[in-house]
C-alpha positions as CSV (number, residue, x, y, z in Angstrom):
1,M,-0.1,0.0,0.0
2,F,2.7,2.6,1.0
3,F,4.7,1.9,-2.1
4,Y,2.0,4.0,-4.0
5,D,2.0,6.6,-1.4
6,Y,3.9,9.7,-2.8
7,R,5.2,10.5,0.8
8,Y,7.0,7.1,0.8
9,L,9.0,8.2,-2.2
10,M,9.6,11.7,-0.6
11,F,11.2,10.2,2.5
12,M,12.9,7.2,1.0
13,L,14.2,8.2,-2.3
14,P,16.7,10.6,-0.8
15,A,17.8,8.0,1.7
16,F,18.2,5.4,-1.2
17,L,20.3,7.9,-3.2
18,I,22.5,8.5,-0.2
19,M,23.0,4.9,0.3
20,M,24.0,4.3,-3.2
21,L,26.4,7.1,-3.2
22,V,28.0,5.9,0.0
23,Q,28.2,2.5,-1.5
24,W,30.1,3.6,-4.5
25,Y,32.6,5.8,-2.2
26,V,33.2,2.5,0.0
27,S,33.9,0.6,-3.2
28,S,36.0,3.2,-4.7
29,A,38.0,3.6,-1.5
30,Y,38.4,-0.1,-1.1
31,N,39.5,-0.7,-4.7
32,R,42.1,2.2,-4.6
33,W,43.8,1.0,-1.5
34,S,43.6,-2.7,-2.1
35,R,46.0,-2.1,-5.0
36,V,48.5,-0.4,-2.5
37,Q,50.6,-2.8,-0.7
38,A,51.6,-2.4,2.8
39,R,55.4,-2.1,3.4
40,S,55.1,-4.5,6.1
41,H,54.1,-7.1,3.4
42,I,51.9,-9.0,5.9
43,S,48.5,-10.2,5.1
44,G,45.3,-9.4,6.7
45,A,45.2,-12.8,8.6
46,E,48.8,-12.5,9.9
47,A,48.2,-8.8,10.9
48,A,45.0,-10.0,12.9
49,K,47.2,-12.7,14.7
50,R,49.8,-10.1,15.5
51,L,47.1,-7.7,17.0
52,I,45.4,-10.8,18.9
53,Q,49.0,-11.3,20.5
54,Y,49.5,-7.7,21.3
55,A,46.2,-7.1,22.6
56,G,46.1,-10.3,24.7
57,L,43.1,-11.8,23.1
58,Y,44.2,-15.5,23.3
59,D,40.7,-16.7,23.1
60,V,40.0,-15.2,19.5
61,Q,40.2,-17.4,16.7
62,I,40.4,-16.3,13.0
63,E,38.5,-17.8,10.1
64,G,38.5,-17.0,6.4
65,V,34.9,-16.7,4.8
66,Q,33.5,-16.4,1.3
67,G,32.1,-13.2,0.1
68,R,33.5,-9.7,-0.6
69,L,33.7,-7.3,2.4
70,S,31.9,-10.0,4.5
71,D,34.2,-9.3,7.4
72,H,33.0,-9.4,10.9
73,Y,33.6,-10.4,14.6
74,D,31.3,-12.9,16.2
75,P,31.3,-12.1,20.0
76,R,29.3,-15.3,20.7
77,S,31.9,-17.6,19.1
78,K,35.0,-15.4,19.7
79,V,35.7,-15.6,16.2
80,L,37.1,-13.1,13.9
81,R,35.9,-13.9,10.2
82,L,37.6,-12.3,7.2
83,S,36.7,-12.4,3.7
84,R,39.4,-14.0,1.3
85,G,40.4,-10.8,-0.1
86,V,41.2,-9.4,3.5
87,Y,42.4,-12.6,5.0
88,E,45.0,-13.3,2.2
89,G,45.5,-9.7,1.0
90,T,48.6,-7.7,2.0
91,S,47.1,-4.3,0.9
92,I,46.5,-1.1,3.0
93,A,42.8,-1.8,2.6
94,S,43.1,-5.6,4.0
95,L,45.2,-4.5,7.0
96,A,42.8,-1.6,7.8
97,I,39.6,-4.1,7.6
98,A,41.3,-6.8,9.6
99,A,42.3,-4.3,12.3
100,H,38.9,-2.8,12.6
101,E,37.1,-6.1,13.1
102,L,39.9,-6.7,15.7
103,G,38.8,-3.6,17.2
104,H,35.4,-5.0,18.1
105,A,37.2,-8.1,19.8
106,V,38.9,-5.6,21.9
107,Q,35.6,-4.0,22.6
108,D,34.1,-7.4,23.5
109,Q,37.1,-8.1,25.8
110,E,36.8,-4.7,27.6
111,D,32.9,-5.1,28.0
112,Y,32.5,-1.8,26.1
113,L,29.3,-0.3,27.1
114,P,27.8,0.8,23.7
115,L,28.6,-2.7,22.1
116,R,26.6,-4.3,25.1
117,F,23.8,-1.9,24.7
118,R,23.7,-2.6,20.9
119,A,23.6,-6.3,21.5
120,A,20.8,-6.0,24.2
121,I,18.4,-4.3,21.8
122,V,18.9,-6.6,18.9
123,P,16.1,-9.0,20.1
124,M,13.8,-5.8,20.4
125,V,14.7,-4.5,16.8
126,N,14.2,-8.1,15.3
127,I,10.6,-8.0,16.5
128,G,9.8,-4.6,15.9
129,S,11.0,-4.5,12.4
130,Y,8.0,-7.0,11.6
131,L,5.7,-6.2,14.2
132,G,5.8,-2.3,14.0
133,W,4.3,-1.8,10.6
134,I,1.8,-4.4,11.2
135,L,0.4,-2.6,14.3
136,I,0.4,0.6,12.2
137,L,-1.7,-1.0,9.3
138,I,-4.0,-2.7,11.9
139,G,-4.5,0.5,13.8
140,M,-5.3,2.4,10.4
141,L,-7.8,-0.1,9.4
142,L,-9.6,-0.2,12.5
143,Q,-9.1,3.4,13.1
144,I,-7.3,3.1,16.5
145,S,-4.7,5.7,16.5
146,G,-3.2,4.4,19.8
147,L,-2.5,1.1,18.2
148,A,-1.0,2.8,15.2
149,W,1.4,4.9,17.6
150,L,2.2,1.9,19.4
151,G,3.4,0.5,16.1
152,V,5.3,3.5,15.4
153,L,7.1,3.2,18.9
154,V,7.9,-0.6,18.2
155,F,9.4,0.4,14.7
156,S,11.4,3.1,16.1
157,G,13.9,0.4,17.4
158,G,15.5,0.2,14.0
159,A,16.6,3.7,14.2
160,L,17.7,3.3,17.9
161,F,19.9,0.3,16.7
162,A,21.4,2.4,13.8
163,L,22.1,5.2,16.2
164,A,23.8,2.9,18.8
165,T,25.9,1.3,15.9
166,L,27.7,4.6,15.1
167,P,29.8,4.7,18.4
168,V,30.7,0.9,18.1
169,E,31.9,1.4,14.5
170,L,33.7,4.6,15.1
171,D,35.4,3.5,18.2
172,A,36.6,0.2,16.6
173,S,37.8,2.2,13.8
174,A,39.9,4.5,16.2
175,R,41.1,1.4,17.9
176,A,42.3,0.0,14.5
177,R,44.4,3.1,13.8
178,R,46.2,2.9,16.9
179,L,46.7,-0.8,16.9
180,L,48.3,-0.6,13.4
181,Q,50.5,2.4,14.4
182,E,51.6,0.8,17.7
183,T,52.5,-2.5,16.2
184,G,54.4,-0.9,13.3
185,I,52.1,-2.9,10.9
186,I,51.3,0.5,9.3
187,V,54.2,2.9,8.8
188,G,54.3,6.5,7.5
189,E,51.8,9.2,6.8
190,E,50.8,8.0,3.3
191,E,50.0,4.4,4.9
192,M,47.8,5.7,7.5
193,R,46.2,8.1,5.2
194,G,45.0,5.2,3.3
195,V,44.0,3.4,6.5
196,S,41.9,6.4,7.4
197,N,40.2,6.7,4.0
198,V,39.1,3.1,3.9
199,L,37.8,3.2,7.7
200,N,36.1,6.6,7.0
201,A,34.3,5.2,3.9
202,A,33.1,2.3,6.0
203,A,31.8,4.4,8.7
204,L,29.6,6.3,6.1
205,T,27.6,3.1,5.5
206,Y,26.5,3.5,9.3
207,V,25.8,6.9,8.8
208,A,23.6,6.3,5.8
209,A,21.8,3.5,7.5
210,L,21.0,5.9,10.2
211,I,19.5,8.5,7.9
212,T,17.4,5.6,6.0
213,A,16.2,4.5,9.4
214,I,15.2,7.8,10.6
215,M,13.6,8.7,7.2
216,Q,11.4,5.5,7.5
217,L,10.4,6.3,10.8
218,L,9.3,9.7,9.8
219,Y,7.3,8.5,7.1
220,W,5.4,6.2,9.5
221,V,4.9,9.2,11.8
222,T,3.4,11.4,8.9
223,F,1.4,8.0,7.9
224,V,-0.2,8.0,11.4
225,L,-0.6,11.6,11.8
226,G,-2.5,11.5,8.6
227,M,-5.1,9.1,10.2
228,G,-6.5,12.0,12.0
229,G,-6.9,14.2,8.8
230,R,-8.9,11.2,7.1
231,R,-11.3,10.8,10.0
232,R,-12.1,14.3,9.8
């Protein structure tokens, strides 16, 4: 139904365009710095092993996984999963991404509060993403504004999750820069500039996700507000 609502396009088209632009920028930054080899000549996997030892994360394991930029840290199994390009690559981009994911492992070890908060709201967000719009539509069909506003509140969990993700990712990137410098894996201003370029580009994806979540939430707010006008 809302796909035919001009307001949906008004809110979501700009968010979609921002997301597409950011994805292009991330891909461009990764492609550029994946062609620049680090002077340390170590792979992302080797860098991760060195950083694990340096940070004292002896219970963290490293695995190679399929996919492009599918890198992530799994706090439940204490496994750092690196895409093949990062796992085997010796480029500035590979080292930056491996160090960023290792930054999440350090956060996990230190019980970093924003990380814990984000993990705690995941069940609420998963339920809200499905239940929220259903409550809104039922409220609209039955003309029960309270039920519709409850749906908006439940649906707002997605925006809260996107907001909570920002400090977690920015902190992981800051840790990555510091760890790479302290261990000598990255040396010189040019290599650090490349690391920052890759990590800053990646951070923009979370900014774009937050913008998208907020715009989607604002759409539902205007949708429910319109119920009063339709009743009159």
